[in-house]
C-alpha positions in Angstrom: 49.8 -55.7 69.0 53.8 -54.2 69.6 54.6 -54.2 65.6 51.1 -52.4 64.9 52.0 -49.7 67.5 55.4 -48.9 66.1 53.9 -48.9 62.3 51.0 -46.8 63.4 53.5 -45.0 65.7 55.4 -44.0 62.3 52.6 -43.1 60.1 52.5 -39.4 58.6 48.9 -39.5 56.9 47.2 -36.9 55.2 43.6 -37.1 53.7 43.6 -41.0 53.6 41.3 -43.7 55.2 43.3 -46.7 56.6 41.6 -49.6 58.3 44.0 -50.7 61.3 44.1 -54.2 62.4 41.5 -54.8 65.4 44.1 -55.1 67.7 45.7 -51.6 67.4 42.9 -50.3 70.0 45.0 -51.8 72.5 47.7 -49.2 72.2 47.1 -45.9 73.6 50.2 -44.4 71.9 48.9 -45.6 68.4 45.6 -44.4 69.0 46.2 -41.1 70.3 48.5 -40.7 66.9 45.6 -41.7 64.7 43.4 -39.3 66.4 46.0 -36.4 66.3 45.6 -35.8 62.5 42.3 -37.3 61.9 39.1 -38.8 62.5 38.7 -42.4 64.1 35.6 -44.1 62.8 34.6 -47.3 64.7 32.2 -49.5 62.5 30.2 -51.2 64.9 28.8 -54.5 64.0 26.8 -56.8 66.7 28.4 -60.0 67.3 25.9 -62.4 66.0 26.7 -60.9 62.8 30.8 -60.8 63.3 30.2 -64.5 63.9 28.4 -65.4 60.8 30.5 -63.4 58.9 34.0 -65.1 60.1 33.8 -68.4 58.4 37.4 -69.5 59.3 38.9 -67.6 61.9 42.1 -68.8 61.9 42.8 -67.3 58.2 41.7 -63.7 59.5 44.3 -63.7 62.1 42.5 -62.8 64.8 44.4 -63.2 68.2 42.4 -65.3 70.6 44.0 -65.7 74.0 44.1 -69.3 74.9 40.9 -70.3 77.2 39.0 -67.1 75.6 36.3 -66.8 73.0 35.7 -64.8 70.0 32.7 -63.6 72.2 35.5 -62.9 74.8 37.7 -60.7 72.5 34.6 -58.8 70.9 33.6 -57.9 74.8 37.0 -57.0 75.3 37.4 -54.5 72.2 34.2 -53.1 72.2 34.4 -50.7 74.9 38.0 -49.9 73.2 36.8 -49.0 70.1 33.9 -46.6 72.0 36.3 -44.9 73.9 38.7 -44.0 71.1 36.3 -43.3 68.2 35.3 -39.7 67.3 32.2 -41.3 65.7 30.5 -44.8 65.8 28.7 -45.8 63.0 26.5 -48.8 63.5 26.7 -51.3 60.5 24.7 -54.3 61.6 22.5 -55.8 58.7 23.5 -52.8 56.2 25.1 -53.2 53.0 28.4 -51.4 52.5 26.7 -48.7 50.0 24.3 -48.0 52.9 27.0 -47.9 55.4 29.0 -45.5 53.1 26.6 -43.1 52.8 26.0 -43.2 56.3 29.3 -42.4 57.3 30.1 -39.9 54.4 26.6 -38.1 56.0 28.3 -38.1 59.5 31.4 -36.9 58.4 29.9 -33.8 56.9 27.6 -33.5 59.9 31.0 -33.1 62.0 32.9 -30.7 60.1 
């Protein structure tokens, strides 16, 4: 998490899209830096779909504290994603093309 905060804090982004690691949302400093010059978009997916998509959790690099489950991580992060996002897009049971189209429309609405 600290490494993500350092890297995100040093970025100088202009007209680009980045996809952060999931734990960057724990850093208030990093999230404020991202919001400073752009939109933060939360692509929400229901837990059941996340669980289905993650066939091998160890290869995805998701940090789960001892004694905690994937659901615990999900429930801990969702409120943070919601708090820091400028736009929340529900991507549950939607294909990529649908999500992209919906996202473009939402961004155009907000401008």
